[in-house]
N, C-alpha and C positions, 0 to 999 in steps of 0.2 A: 504494500500500500504506500503510495506516495502522496501524503497530505499536502494541501496548499493552504497557507495562512492568508486570510483576508482581513484587511482593516476595514471594518464595516462603516466606521465614522467617515473615513476619507475615501471609501469605495476604491481601494487599491489592493492589488495582489502584492503580498510581501515576499520578496525573493531572498534567498540566502538561508542562513542557518538560524534555527530557533530551538529553544528548549523550554518546556513547561514542567515545573515541579509543583505538584499539588500540595506537598507537605503532608500527604496522607498515604505515603508509601508507593506512589506511582509516578513515573517520569515519562515524558513524551519528548522525543527528539526528532527534529526535521533537519535534514542536511541536503545541500544541493547535490545533484548527481555529479560525480559518482560518490562523493562524501568521504573517500578514503583519506583525504588530507587531514581531516579533523577527527576521525573515528577513535583513535587511541587516546587522544586528549579528552574527548567526550567520555569515553569509558572510564578514564581515571577520575574525572570530575564526578561522574555518576556513582561509581563504586564508593566514593567517600560519602556521598549523600545517603546511599543505601545503608552503609555501615553505621552512620550516625543514627538513621531512623531505627535500625535494629539493635542499637546500642552495642555494636561490635567494633573491633579495631581493624584498620587497614594497614597492611605491611607495605608502606610506600617504598621502602628500600628494596624489598623483594620484587615488587612490581618493576621498579627501575632496572634492577639487575637482570631480570628475565625478559623484559619486553622492550628495552631501549638500548641504544649504544652509549648512553651516558656513563656507564660503569667502566668504560675502557680508558 
């Protein structure tokens, strides 16, 4: 599903990336096609939100070590 965000007040199609956090345990992400440029960054941001919501900890060091080149 590729959602499109509409600004109903200005009657405009909103292009680009958007994220909606309900604060109730569900996140919605919309990325421009193909979206790969921002997907890992979005995942990192979202996993922190999910962990906060579930009162869990996120091992950012392990994330960086396993999924980025920053550890070299």
